[in-house]
VOGU-3710 file (C-alpha; in Angstrom, 3 decimals, decimal comma):
1> mqiitgclcl> 4,565/-30,803/16,990  6,731/-30,105/19,981  6,903/-26,478/19,512  3,075/-26,347/18,986  2,428/-28,419/22,251  5,002/-25,979/23,960  2,909/-23,010/22,953  -0,468/-24,506/24,223  1,336/-25,087/27,543  2,930/-21,642/27,818
11> lagvaavsge> -0,433/-20,052/26,837  -2,398/-22,084/29,426  0,024/-21,675/32,102  0,359/-17,919/31,860  -3,353/-17,502/31,700  -3,740/-19,095/34,943  -1,351/-16,741/37,009  -3,541/-15,116/39,341  -6,258/-15,101/36,782  -4,545/-12,210/35,109
21> vavsepygin> -3,393/-11,899/31,663  -2,632/-8,973/29,482  -0,540/-6,147/28,058  0,632/-2,803/27,063  -0,678/-2,508/23,569  1,900/-5,103/22,455  0,764/-5,779/19,102  -1,331/-2,959/17,435  -3,598/-1,071/19,429  -2,387/2,746/19,442
31> eqridaeeid> -4,867/4,764/21,561  -3,718/8,008/20,025  -4,879/9,297/16,611  -1,723/10,163/14,811  -1,877/12,085/11,527  1,653/11,586/10,187  1,183/14,656/7,604  0,409/17,031/10,557  3,363/16,322/12,920  5,946/19,081/12,670
41> aeeidevivt> 9,594/18,449/12,113  10,480/18,871/15,903  8,103/16,151/16,930  8,994/13,748/14,317  11,041/11,495/16,697  8,020/11,149/18,862  5,813/9,488/16,358  4,440/6,356/17,989  4,137/3,135/15,997  3,219/-0,410/16,991
51> atrreasadt> 5,348/-2,056/14,367  7,419/-3,956/17,121  4,191/-5,473/18,665  4,199/-2,690/21,335  4,147/1,007/21,203  7,436/2,410/20,374  8,897/5,752/19,221  9,713/5,564/15,485  13,273/6,765/16,344  14,242/3,523/18,113
61> ipaaisvvda> 13,289/1,274/15,457  15,980/-0,001/12,958  13,570/-1,176/10,467  12,472/0,886/7,506  8,902/1,939/8,413  6,112/3,734/6,468  3,051/5,216/8,257  -0,061/6,459/6,421  -2,772/8,206/8,295  -6,588/7,954/8,087
71> eriregqlam> -7,228/11,020/6,015  -5,126/9,508/3,055  -6,756/6,150/3,532  -10,237/7,633/3,198  -9,436/9,221/-0,203  -9,484/5,867/-1,971  -12,069/3,169/-2,469  -9,993/0,747/-0,846  -7,725/1,249/2,250  -4,654/-0,129/0,423
81> dalaaepgty> -4,804/2,709/-2,187  -3,033/4,860/0,201  0,049/2,788/-0,276  0,471/3,297/-3,982  3,218/5,718/-3,841  4,905/5,252/-0,469  8,618/4,431/0,123  9,141/0,955/-0,698  5,418/0,241/-1,436  3,518/-0,524/-4,648
91> vqqttpgqga> -0,068/-1,520/-5,312  -1,006/-3,974/-7,995  -4,710/-4,288/-8,908  -6,047/-7,458/-10,988  -9,526/-6,171/-10,955  -11,557/-3,340/-9,363  -12,466/-3,816/-5,799  -9,160/-5,773/-5,248  -5,604/-4,883/-4,925  -2,233/-6,355/-3,553
101> vilrgqrgsa> 0,431/-4,491/-1,739  3,920/-5,272/-3,085  6,979/-4,636/-0,798  10,368/-4,446/-2,246  9,349/-6,679/-5,038  7,460/-9,226/-2,808  3,909/-9,959/-2,876  1,248/-12,357/-1,826  2,180/-14,933/0,748  5,634/-13,386/1,017
111> vlhlvdgmrl> 4,132/-10,360/2,772  2,559/-10,564/6,166  -0,728/-8,764/6,534  -1,953/-7,914/9,958  -5,002/-6,275/11,590  -4,174/-5,069/15,051  -1,404/-7,580/15,178  -3,511/-10,583/14,169  -2,513/-12,429/11,106  -4,892/-11,792/7,942
121> nnaifrsapt> -2,640/-14,302/5,898  -4,484/-17,641/5,702  -3,967/-21,143/4,253  -5,266/-20,241/0,850  -2,921/-17,244/0,447  -0,990/-17,590/-2,900  2,541/-16,585/-3,765  1,088/-14,162/-6,563  -0,651/-10,926/-5,711  -3,777/-11,469/-3,470
131> qyfallpgaa> -6,997/-9,549/-3,006  -7,661/-10,253/0,791  -6,020/-6,987/2,214  -8,874/-5,172/0,293  -11,432/-6,754/2,690  -11,024/-4,235/5,436  -13,677/-1,763/6,511  -11,677/1,405/5,341  -13,652/3,725/7,539  -12,533/2,206/10,586
141> verlevirgt> -8,804/1,950/9,764  -6,751/4,544/11,947  -3,575/4,075/9,960  -1,517/1,768/7,844  2,151/0,894/9,207  4,357/-0,864/6,940  7,716/-2,623/7,839  9,855/-2,882/4,865  12,237/-5,767/5,342  12,163/-8,806/7,326
151> paslygsdav> 10,710/-8,458/10,753  11,395/-12,210/11,313  11,605/-12,423/15,018  8,428/-10,607/15,763  6,189/-12,020/12,931  7,713/-15,117/11,691  6,607/-17,157/8,575  5,188/-15,148/5,621  7,108/-11,773/6,662  9,789/-12,596/4,346
161> ggavqavmhr> 9,160/-9,578/2,369  7,953/-7,420/5,181  4,645/-6,775/6,852  1,855/-4,221/6,473  -0,669/-3,665/9,469  -3,915/-1,944/9,492  -4,385/-0,182/12,950  -7,998/0,119/13,610  -9,492/3,182/15,239  -9,987/3,234/19,113
171> pvyeasepal> -11,144/6,384/20,917  -9,774/7,599/24,120  -11,531/9,658/26,645  -9,944/11,361/29,804  -13,095/12,603/31,241  -15,740/10,707/33,597  -18,616/12,345/31,783  -20,016/10,287/28,826  -19,256/11,791/25,497  -20,788/11,224/22,045
181> sgelfaafes> -19,447/12,062/18,622  -19,828/10,861/14,933  -19,510/11,464/11,373  -21,453/11,059/8,049  -19,760/11,044/4,659  -20,861/10,630/0,986  -18,532/10,721/-2,180  -19,050/10,496/-5,867  -16,341/9,402/-8,559  -17,060/10,273/-12,218
191> adsarrlggs> -14,724/7,790/-13,845  -16,806/4,788/-12,680  -19,896/6,518/-11,353  -18,913/5,353/-7,841  -21,048/6,357/-4,949  -19,791/5,851/-1,347  -21,912/6,370/1,747  -21,166/5,828/5,365  -20,952/6,899/8,917  -19,102/6,373/12,156
201> fdagnrqwha> -19,575/7,007/15,806  -17,573/7,171/19,074  -19,042/7,062/22,525  -17,695/6,632/26,097  -15,685/8,069/29,058  -12,568/7,206/30,819  -13,949/3,764/31,889  -15,676/2,567/28,845  -15,876/3,268/25,004  -17,493/2,050/21,861
211> tgsaeylrag> -16,941/2,849/18,278  -18,577/1,758/14,994  -18,821/2,400/11,365  -20,765/1,412/8,435  -20,145/1,974/4,758  -21,549/1,136/1,258  -19,922/1,486/-2,167  -21,392/1,043/-5,525  -19,042/1,409/-8,733  -19,977/1,241/-12,309
221> drrtgggvtl> -17,834/0,207/-15,160  -14,455/1,768/-15,315  -13,744/4,553/-17,852  -10,066/4,550/-18,638  -7,880/7,222/-20,242  -9,155/8,256/-23,582  -12,791/7,216/-22,921  -12,439/3,373/-23,150  -14,926/1,733/-20,853  -14,158/-1,768/-19,385
231> epsgydarag> -17,214/-3,766/-19,338  -17,919/-5,696/-17,086  -15,700/-3,910/-14,196  -18,399/-2,647/-11,656  -18,758/-4,078/-8,180  -20,579/-3,334/-5,051  -19,050/-3,504/-1,405  -20,581/-3,162/2,185  -18,680/-3,103/5,353  -19,147/-2,478/9,042
241> rlafgltpde> -17,367/-2,488/12,363  -18,315/-2,548/15,990  -15,929/-2,344/18,946  -16,274/-1,973/22,662  -13,658/-1,410/25,329  -13,448/-1,246/29,147  -10,655/0,288/31,121  -11,584/-0,125/34,789  -8,222/1,376/36,002  -5,084/2,767/34,200
251> dtdwfldlhy> -3,341/-0,541/34,189  -6,118/-2,840/32,878  -7,882/-2,854/29,331  -10,395/-5,205/27,915  -11,447/-4,862/24,179  -13,844/-6,739/21,910  -13,728/-5,895/17,902  -15,992/-7,131/15,166  -15,462/-6,600/11,523  -17,531/-7,239/8,403
261> yeqpktprvd> -16,760/-6,672/4,706  -18,338/-8,115/1,461  -18,067/-7,745/-2,193  -21,264/-9,702/-3,328  -20,159/-10,125/-7,109  -16,861/-8,770/-8,464  -15,879/-9,386/-11,996  -12,172/-10,650/-12,772  -11,542/-8,026/-15,718  -8,505/-9,731/-17,112
271> ellpgfgqee> -10,327/-13,067/-17,660  -13,366/-11,460/-19,325  -11,633/-9,185/-21,758  -8,844/-9,970/-24,112  -5,236/-9,474/-22,800  -1,954/-9,061/-24,342  -1,371/-11,899/-26,796  -4,980/-12,829/-26,813  -7,534/-12,329/-29,639  -10,415/-13,245/-27,319
281> aassefffap> -11,171/-13,417/-23,627  -10,183/-16,567/-21,643  -13,482/-16,786/-19,836  -17,217/-16,082/-20,537  -17,776/-15,674/-16,792  -15,400/-15,060/-14,071  -16,825/-13,547/-10,808  -15,830/-13,431/-7,204  -19,276/-14,217/-5,706  -18,717/-13,199/-2,992
291> nrrlfaaarh> -15,446/-12,176/-1,376  -16,351/-11,787/2,116  -14,306/-11,361/5,355  -15,612/-11,722/9,052  -13,407/-10,902/11,960  -13,778/-11,177/15,750  -10,885/-10,450/18,371  -10,885/-10,119/22,206  -7,975/-8,596/23,879  -6,912/-8,207/27,561
301> nrrngpgeld> -3,947/-5,978/28,359  -2,573/-5,390/31,776  0,396/-3,052/32,738  2,300/-3,995/35,979  0,859/-7,577/35,970  2,358/-10,668/37,444  6,084/-10,288/37,886  5,450/-6,440/37,488  5,496/-7,069/33,747  3,107/-5,856/31,042
311> wslslawqri> 1,182/-8,623/29,759  -1,293/-9,099/26,703  -3,409/-12,059/25,559  -5,428/-11,809/22,366  -8,016/-14,186/20,832  -9,135/-13,931/17,227  -11,237/-15,639/14,531  -11,291/-14,813/10,905  -13,368/-16,224/8,119  -12,611/-15,467/4,393
321> dddrvtrdld> -14,970/-16,618/1,648  -13,519/-16,752/-1,714  -16,314/-17,905/-3,728  -16,366/-18,025/-7,540  -18,505/-18,479/-10,555  -16,349/-19,148/-13,652  -16,970/-20,644/-17,363  -14,468/-20,872/-19,892  -14,965/-19,102/-23,135  -18,154/-20,399/-24,837
331> aparrieenr> -18,031/-23,528/-22,534  -21,371/-25,398/-22,012  -21,056/-25,409/-18,301  -20,093/-23,015/-15,508  -18,212/-23,953/-12,378  -19,602/-22,845/-9,045  -16,958/-22,892/-6,205  -17,297/-22,287/-2,523  -13,875/-21,710/-0,709  -13,448/-20,763/2,898
341> sdlfgvlltt> -10,785/-20,401/5,425  -11,538/-20,202/9,168  -8,384/-18,934/11,095  -8,224/-19,180/14,824  -5,312/-17,169/16,718  -3,999/-16,907/20,197  -1,281/-14,438/20,810  0,399/-13,987/24,376  3,204/-11,516/24,965  4,956/-10,157/28,095
351> gaeqdaggwl> 7,703/-7,546/28,560  8,938/-4,551/30,177  10,079/-0,953/29,272  12,984/0,652/30,870  14,556/4,047/30,305  17,381/2,353/28,269  15,177/-0,031/26,262  12,943/-2,916/26,866  12,133/-6,458/25,836  9,313/-8,617/24,719
361> vgaelyydrv> 8,699/-12,367/24,601  5,642/-14,167/23,408  4,005/-17,138/22,017  1,415/-17,586/19,433  -0,709/-20,398/17,971  -2,815/-20,290/14,858  -5,135/-23,036/13,452  -6,691/-22,793/9,968  -9,184/-24,927/8,435  -10,198/-24,768/4,852
371> asardeedva> -13,614/-25,897/3,330  -13,869/-26,104/-0,390  -16,594/-27,468/-2,767  -17,128/-27,145/-6,498  -20,093/-28,055/-8,836  -20,459/-27,967/-12,422  -23,769/-26,518/-13,802  -25,040/-27,002/-17,477  -25,814/-23,638/-18,758  -28,617/-24,952/-20,785
381> ngarsaltpr> -30,634/-27,001/-18,422  -29,254/-26,194/-14,907  -28,170/-29,633/-14,135  -25,290/-29,795/-11,381  -22,856/-32,393/-10,749  -20,127/-32,436/-8,123  -16,341/-31,854/-9,071  -13,161/-32,050/-7,366  -12,854/-28,841/-5,349  -10,133/-26,233/-5,796
391> fpdgaevltg> -8,585/-27,058/-2,434  -8,675/-30,200/-0,479  -11,854/-29,950/1,634  -11,075/-30,115/5,361  -7,420/-29,368/4,956  -5,674/-27,856/8,032  -2,728/-25,699/8,975  -1,403/-25,581/12,480  1,369/-23,117/13,266  3,131/-22,504/16,715
401> svfahwtrtf> 5,846/-20,180/17,493  7,809/-18,721/20,453  9,843/-15,499/20,168  11,845/-12,967/21,948  12,775/-9,398/20,906  15,187/-6,947/22,855  16,047/-3,186/22,496  18,805/-1,295/24,155  19,388/2,543/23,998  22,862/3,643/24,497
411> arghvlsaga> 24,376/7,183/25,120  24,039/9,725/22,384  21,065/8,074/20,983  22,557/4,816/19,702  20,121/1,790/19,585  20,667/-1,967/19,203  17,946/-4,406/18,854  18,024/-8,203/18,389  15,344/-10,929/18,074  14,857/-14,585/17,611
421> rysevevrlp> 11,850/-16,781/16,817  11,275/-20,586/16,392  8,206/-21,535/14,358  6,582/-25,063/13,298  4,108/-25,241/10,741  2,119/-28,518/10,079  -0,009/-28,738/6,966  -2,591/-31,637/6,742  -4,355/-32,320/3,504  -6,935/-35,043/3,169
431> etpvssatdv> -6,961/-37,350/0,111  -8,958/-36,228/-2,978  -9,840/-37,838/-6,214  -6,737/-36,339/-7,809  -4,043/-36,424/-4,820  -3,180/-38,413/-2,043  -3,188/-37,617/1,756  -0,384/-35,188/2,825  1,113/-34,251/5,950  3,926/-31,798/5,734
441> tsgdlagdlg> 5,759/-30,285/8,916  8,150/-27,395/8,506  10,043/-25,847/11,515  12,771/-23,156/11,384  14,526/-20,475/13,358  14,470/-16,864/12,269  16,157/-13,873/13,630  17,095/-10,119/13,048  19,602/-7,669/14,295  19,234/-4,057/14,040
451> livalgnrvh> 21,451/-0,909/14,640  20,839/2,853/14,827  23,910/5,088/15,160  23,490/8,728/15,979  25,817/10,619/13,664  24,604/13,867/15,052  21,768/15,579/16,678  19,639/15,042/13,432  21,294/12,396/11,300  20,865/8,584/12,232
461> wvsnlgygfr> 22,448/5,743/10,315  20,251/2,745/10,368  20,892/-0,958/9,429  18,920/-4,185/9,662  19,816/-7,699/9,152  17,208/-10,488/9,026  16,732/-14,187/8,209  13,259/-15,351/7,637  11,306/-18,237/6,047  7,908/-19,026/4,675
471> apnvfdlgtl> 6,460/-22,621/5,047  4,295/-23,963/2,219  0,565/-23,664/2,643  -2,555/-25,264/1,563  -2,521/-23,045/-1,759  1,051/-24,235/-2,533  0,451/-28,019/-1,827  -3,138/-28,638/-2,908  -4,614/-26,074/-5,459  -6,575/-27,758/-8,343
481> gnrpgnrfnq> -7,857/-25,270/-11,016  -7,479/-22,316/-13,217  -4,712/-19,744/-12,685  -3,979/-16,273/-14,474  -1,997/-16,475/-17,483  -4,142/-19,121/-19,248  -2,571/-21,751/-16,659  -4,164/-24,638/-14,784  -2,609/-25,691/-11,487  -2,535/-29,246/-10,273
491> pssgldsesv> -1,581/-30,396/-6,690  1,971/-30,692/-5,394  3,337/-32,518/-2,482  6,790/-32,498/-0,697  7,462/-28,921/-0,734  10,015/-27,362/1,592  10,039/-23,853/3,205  11,291/-20,726/1,375  14,012/-18,690/3,027  15,379/-15,223/2,580
501> lqfdtglrys> 18,532/-13,200/4,001  17,798/-9,585/3,861  19,954/-6,467/4,671  19,136/-2,872/4,453  21,086/0,182/5,443  20,473/4,004/5,230  20,119/7,533/6,511  17,473/9,504/8,525  17,602/13,202/8,807  15,094/15,386/10,520
511> seiwqielma> 15,060/19,128/11,189  12,544/21,964/11,254  12,660/22,240/7,644  13,694/18,774/6,279  12,852/15,300/7,045  14,588/12,665/4,703  15,031/8,914/4,718  17,274/7,149/2,136  17,492/3,406/2,308  19,269/0,582/0,315
521> yrlryrdriv> 18,497/-3,062/0,607  19,202/-6,503/-0,753  17,122/-9,764/-0,498  18,661/-13,231/-1,217  15,674/-15,594/-1,746  16,201/-19,320/-1,691  13,951/-22,307/-2,290  11,263/-20,276/-3,802  7,972/-21,962/-4,538  7,082/-21,307/-8,119
531> svdtgeqtas> 4,642/-22,734/-10,678  6,634/-24,901/-13,068  5,290/-25,762/-16,496  4,721/-29,618/-16,606  4,615/-29,419/-20,398  1,109/-30,608/-20,730  -2,112/-28,779/-21,551  -5,888/-29,246/-20,536  -8,494/-29,847/-23,136  -9,362/-26,073/-23,107
541> grdivqsana> -5,715/-25,165/-23,934  -4,530/-24,004/-20,599  -0,859/-24,886/-19,453  -0,801/-27,168/-16,745  1,597/-26,040/-14,040  2,727/-27,328/-10,543  4,417/-25,756/-7,527  7,887/-26,776/-6,703  10,850/-25,285/-4,582  12,408/-24,468/-8,069
551> arsdiygaea> 13,719/-20,716/-7,860  15,979/-18,423/-6,176  16,054/-14,718/-6,407  18,293/-11,760/-5,723  16,509/-8,449/-5,332  18,137/-5,176/-4,556  17,096/-1,496/-4,655  16,835/1,831/-2,831  13,954/3,944/-1,386  13,900/7,748/-0,745
561> gavlnvgdai> 11,449/9,949/0,982  11,753/13,506/1,912  9,519/16,311/3,227  10,248/19,992/2,857  8,405/22,638/4,901  8,289/26,020/3,467  7,191/28,214/6,023  4,020/27,488/7,924  1,710/26,961/4,953  3,687/25,075/2,250
571> rlravlnwtr> 4,830/21,462/2,414  6,605/19,687/-0,354  6,793/15,698/-0,330  8,543/13,351/-2,646  9,004/9,554/-2,801  11,229/7,554/-5,206  11,388/3,843/-5,329  13,765/1,664/-7,368  13,839/-2,124/-7,447  15,736/-4,536/-9,465
581> gtqrvdglae> 15,836/-8,369/-9,302  17,157/-11,522/-11,025  15,938/-15,088/-10,582  16,972/-18,560/-11,571  14,439/-21,356/-11,993  15,953/-24,872/-11,835  17,130/-25,944/-15,363  16,677/-22,414/-16,785  18,969/-19,536/-17,539  19,035/-16,451/-15,081
591> epadripplg> 16,415/-13,950/-16,011  14,613/-10,939/-14,424  12,664/-11,525/-11,477  8,847/-11,733/-11,607  6,550/-8,829/-11,203  9,246/-6,314/-10,254  7,999/-2,853/-10,084  9,680/-0,153/-12,345  11,239/3,007/-11,090  8,650/5,289/-9,654
601> grleinyeat> 7,133/7,548/-7,097  5,228/10,671/-6,332  5,703/14,507/-6,027  3,358/16,351/-3,929  2,660/19,882/-2,595  0,276/20,904/0,185  -0,850/24,434/0,778  -2,768/25,720/3,679  -4,201/28,981/2,325  -6,471/29,864/5,190
611> anlsgeawvr> -7,802/28,149/8,331  -10,733/26,872/6,248  -9,257/26,301/2,934  -6,361/23,930/1,647  -5,117/22,607/-1,500  -2,871/19,828/-2,846  -1,470/18,855/-6,067  0,498/15,727/-7,072  2,223/13,834/-9,645  2,594/10,117/-9,705
621> yageqdrlsa> 4,933/8,537/-11,961  6,606/5,125/-13,192  9,262/4,336/-15,785  8,963/1,691/-18,348  9,483/-1,924/-17,042  10,899/-4,098/-19,848  12,816/-6,425/-17,666  10,469/-9,316/-17,745  10,555/-13,017/-16,720  9,521/-15,730/-18,976
631> rdirdsridp> 6,310/-16,002/-16,685  5,789/-12,196/-17,063  6,040/-12,462/-20,889  3,312/-15,176/-20,861  1,075/-13,323/-18,561  -1,768/-11,819/-20,396  -1,843/-8,849/-18,109  1,625/-7,714/-19,095  2,636/-6,362/-22,466  5,445/-8,715/-23,687
641> dgtpgwvsag> 7,233/-5,787/-25,104  7,315/-4,263/-21,462  4,917/-1,945/-19,598  5,270/1,552/-20,748  6,196/4,334/-18,431  3,432/6,978/-17,645  2,762/10,198/-15,583  -0,542/11,086/-13,671  -1,383/14,177/-12,282  -4,069/15,444/-9,747
651> arltwwpaer> -5,211/18,063/-7,474  -7,544/18,352/-4,571  -9,295/21,451/-2,919  -10,664/21,025/0,567  -12,921/23,646/2,220  -14,340/23,713/5,802  -17,464/26,132/5,202  -18,870/25,686/8,621  -17,541/24,142/11,916  -18,832/20,677/11,338
661> wrlslaaenv> -18,735/20,560/7,431  -15,862/19,532/5,109  -16,169/19,408/1,301  -13,366/18,266/-1,009  -13,136/18,318/-4,817  -10,487/16,345/-6,519  -9,429/15,850/-10,088  -7,467/12,860/-10,715  -5,639/11,737/-14,027  -6,319/15,236/-15,309
671> ldkryrvhgs> -4,671/14,699/-18,678  -6,898/11,592/-19,170  -3,823/9,562/-20,014  -4,440/5,660/-20,727  -2,018/3,658/-18,617  -1,632/0,478/-16,620  0,438/0,007/-13,553  2,931/-2,864/-14,242  1,363/-6,292/-13,504  -2,071/-5,155/-13,047
681> gldahgfnlv> -5,171/-6,607/-14,911  -6,560/-3,526/-16,116  -5,803/0,002/-16,995  -6,043/2,813/-14,484  -8,889/5,368/-14,104  -9,144/8,042/-16,711  -10,031/11,629/-15,839  -11,843/11,335/-12,502  -13,666/13,878/-10,533  -14,156/13,162/-6,998
691> lalrrsl> -16,628/14,947/-4,911  -16,625/14,164/-1,161  -18,703/15,628/1,891  -18,263/15,058/5,466  -20,614/16,191/8,424  -19,387/15,780/11,996  -22,138/15,165/14,451
//
């Protein structure tokens, strides 16, 4: 508790200095709209990102970073769809409306998810793929930034596999006269009869601004390749965002941000339809009803504040509802769950930028409280009775951290960065009918060291070494209930932290014609928390499992991304990812690591025919993945003989018929191939026509 108490004292003490606390966009607000696809080769080194908790030029960051702009994000139903074929990233989808980002083979609670620098990860994040990053108002996301590696000093626990951050849109005005702008959009998709409607607005001047968006989606049952329709697989979603900002002078900034996203009733397809090795479905009912996220954040930034430093204070609250209605196949009773996480966060940073580099120090404190209830309802007469909830009702997690990060630029473009963080995580679980009260405290020191060596004007060698850890959370310690793959989880206790040692190295090259990035990496993951089979079964035939620090993994691979500019009108882009891993679970022989993506990537060509007409075509591909762990083989979502390789092609035509109008027509999976992304719970869309219309106001 010492570090947590220290964080509280530091936060309170600094807030009292002259009544002034604030920053220079330290953790995620970038007040420029950056379209990574439209930056020419000579400007590539000036791409500004916030992956280091402050604005920084991409060429000064040793870590491997991917940036996806708003245009690509808006092409998909979910914001994360845009990461499906970026360097080092992979998207797994258990059911429509949900999805999980996998970075270098790591997923779930091993990947830190951020929204403008504040944690989205909560106490009920599981180590398997999670759906919560899908709960973002996509129309308001300015860009996605992905740190591939272990940014341990800046982000701490849960960043062992990397971090993915949603940077929300924020308008900037230079004039004193108020201005107003907006946009309406509509889209239709044929493969699931999806209809998307929405709009957004920006208003303000140099001293104040406001922005907002609203969107609605209704998707029907998914038609896969070859004409097979998955029933049920349709879902609805609605989202909104409203934000206000004040900039009374060039050094002071206030911002309030509110988000809402809800899927009222989303089916879990892999439970409702027979999977591999199953003759019948595992469940008669399985719906997330609802999945919902509410978010509110207040931020104060001040340049040249106390000590002539840049300051930032952020306060945030996030509520995630993960309610469920489930019924085992032909069971006489259904289970109705209410699971909620309320996450409160405080982040304080201060630092300075000099010509030769800069430094940043900070403290953060998070408090997470879980509410959980579960009833059983008789299908025939509607009678209800209370059951032990999925999570211990009233469970709490308190996390405190202090950190420092330093960057120095030397002559000829060489860069050295280093950072360290100490974190302490306390998990408190109340007593339940099936488990005793538990209080687990984990503390550890994390750090990273990065280096950029200029081998010439255009070539840079990049290396990064990091040590990180992940403390056990409420899901690891206290989950009771059904899990995918016909499993049933019972609570555990006495878990320790996981740890990872990560190293990556590679080359970056940039010229007027080419931009290339080649990276190789390795992760040594120890004391991994995994589900261990107890050898027992429930009355319904599910295998009973329990979490334990019982595994270690070695994961390595390579990533390549390239852009070729052919004149002013044609741009070629290629991505190739390869990951391989092994693991050893206590008492068992070494085997392939869980859920490792196969060799895969994307080829793309963009053509600017005229000022009003452009087109693009692409091919996405993945090789066969037959390196399966024992858990993969038991998972009904994965073919025990291996996931076959696949190729999917598509094209898009975009036309601006008038100044304020934009019309696009896309054809996806044009060969109507039936395929499944490895580890997903359902097959991908079949042939899909997407018609989208935008009107600027």
